[in-house]
N, C-alpha and C positions, 0 to 999 in steps of 0.2 A: 231828476231822480237817478241815483247811482245804481248801476247794475253790477252784481257780484259775479265774477267769473268762477267757473268750477269745471272739473273733469266730467265728461259724460260717462255713462255706464259702459259704452262701447270702448272708449279710450282706456278705462280702467282694465277692462278685459284684455285688450291688446297688450297693455303694459305688463299685466300678470303673465300672459302667455310668453312674452319676450323674456321675462325674468326666469320662467320655468325652463325655457330653451337654454338660456345661458347657464343655469344651474346644472342641467343635465349634461351640457358640454363639459363644464368644469369637473363634474363627478366622473365622467368617462375618462377625462385626461388624468385625473388623480388615480383612478383605478388602473389605467395603463401604466402609469409611473410606478405604482406599488407592485404591480405584477412583474414589471421589468426588474425592479429591485429585488423581489423575492427570487426570481429565476437566476439573477446574477449571484445572489448570496448562496443559492443551492449549488451553482457551478463552482463558486469559490470554496465552499465548504468541502466539496468532494476533492478539489485540487489540494486544499490545505491538508486534509486528512491523509490523502495519498502521499503528499510530500513528507509528512511526518513519518509515515511508515517507511518510505524510501530512505530517509535519514537514519532511521533505526536499523534497517537492514545494512546500510553502508557501514555503520559502526561495527556491527557484528562481523561482516565479511572482511573488512579491512583489518580487523584484529584476529583473523583466523591464524591458527598455529600451523606451520608447515608440517606435513604428515611424515615426519622422520625425527630421530633423536629420542632422548629420554622422555620428553614432554610432548612428543608428537602423537597425533591421532589421525585416523583416516578422514578423508574428505570425500563423501559419497553423495552424488546427486543422481536421483532416479525419478521415474514416473510414479506418482502417487496412486493411491487407490481410486481417487476421483479422476475421471478422464480429463478434466479441465485443470488439473493441478499437478505440480511436481513436488518432490520431497528432497530436502537437503539436510544431511547430518554432518556436522563438522565440530572441530574444537576451536575455542576462541577465548581471548582474555577480556572480552567485552563484559560489562556489568550484568548481573543477574540477581534475582531475589535472594536475600540473605536469610539465614535461619538462626534463631537464638541458640539452638543446640546443634551438635554435630559439626562437621568440618565445612568451612566455606572457602573452597580453594580458589586460587587465582585463575586456573584454567577450567573451563566449563565445556561440557558437551551440549551442543545446541541442535535442535531439529526445527526446521521451518517447514510447515505443511498446511494444507487447507482441508477442511472436512465439514460435513453437515451434521450439526448436533442432533441428538434424538428429539423427536417431537417438534422439529423446527424445519421450516422451508428455506431458511437462510444458510449461507455458507460463510465460514469465518476463516481468516488466516491467523494461525497461532504460532507462537514460539515456545518450544518446550526446552527447558534448560536443566541440567544436572550440575551442581557445583560442589558436590561432596564425593568426587570420583575416587579419592585416595583414602577415605576413612575406612579402616578395617572392620569397624563394628556397626556401621550404619548402612542399611540397604539403600542404594541410590534411588531416589524418587525424583521424578521430573516436575518442575514448576511450569504450569501452562499459563501463558499470557496471551490475551487476545490482541492482535495487532490491528485487525481491520474486519469490519462486518460488511455484509452485502457484496461479497466477492464473487465475481463471475468466473474468473480464471486467474491462475497464478503459475507462470511459466518461467523457467530458468534455462539459460544457455551459457556454455562454457567455452572460452576462447583458448585454443591450444597454441596459438602463435601463427596459425595460417587459416584455420576454419573454426566455425562455431559448432560445438557439439551439444546435443540435447541431453546427454547424461555425462557423468564424470565419476570415475572410480580411481582414487589415488593409488590403490594397490596394484593396478594394472596400467597406470598412466606411463607415458613416455615424455621425458625421462621418468624413471621409477620414483614413486612416492613424492609426487609434486602436486602443487596447486595449479589450477588454470591461471593464465595471465590475467583474465578478467571474467566477471560474471555479469550477464545481462538479465535484468529482472523486468518482466512484463506483467503488470498488474491491471486487471480489468475489474471495475467496481460499478455497481448499480447506483445511480444518483437519484435524488429526489425530483429531478426534472422529468417531465413527461414528453414523449413524442406526440405528434398530432393524432396517431392511432390509439393513444392511451397507454402504450407500453413505456416502461422507464428507459431513460437515456443511459447507455453504457459508456463510461469514460475509460479509456485505456492509457496507462502511464508506463513509460519505458525509461529505465536508467541503466547505465553501464558503470560498474565499479571495478577499478583496477586494484590488484593486490600489491602491497608495498614490497613483498618478498616472495619470489616464485622460483620454480625450477629446482633442480638438484644441485648439491655442492659440486663445483667444478664443471658443471655442464655449460655448454655454449649457449648464449642467449638465442632463443628461437627467432627466426625471421618472420617478417610480416608485421602488420599493424592493426590497430583497432579500426573498425569501419567508421 
């Protein structure tokens, strides 16, 4: 008489338990991988956004007009109303929003500043530009563009050839009516990544932009170099 072999109930239970353990291990591994990918994407997104902002600021600053001559305008960097932000007003040939009516001049007045909008807990970095400076019949109005959100601080430093200054006024600079040799931008933004204590991770990005034309006509080149 042939005997038919089969799994006992105990063996089935053991097999099912092993399958459940393996499935849980795989699920935990997949979750860890997805969490790592999500955190990496958050860090990359913050770095990518800040990089785009820095590129935008580089174009603005490197197209700045020397503060002298017929088309010259002042270059004034000061501390803003927000204690964590600076303010910079200058003239540049960088692009700005165009208007269907009125003058759209090549030279624009630009202000870079950070502020907290009404009814919001966020701080934003904005660019205010006026491109109809010479139109006699149109009252100049500034176009405001949001460059970055979730900004923690926005600080500017100006290199005079030997030291870094935290403010700059071209009307009283030495030599007179001159641009700094370079501007250092320090931008701190809140990322989507969280610290172990539940607070958001703050990422700080620093760039130094040198000006293609600085100093006053006939003035000797300042000594010193960039750090």
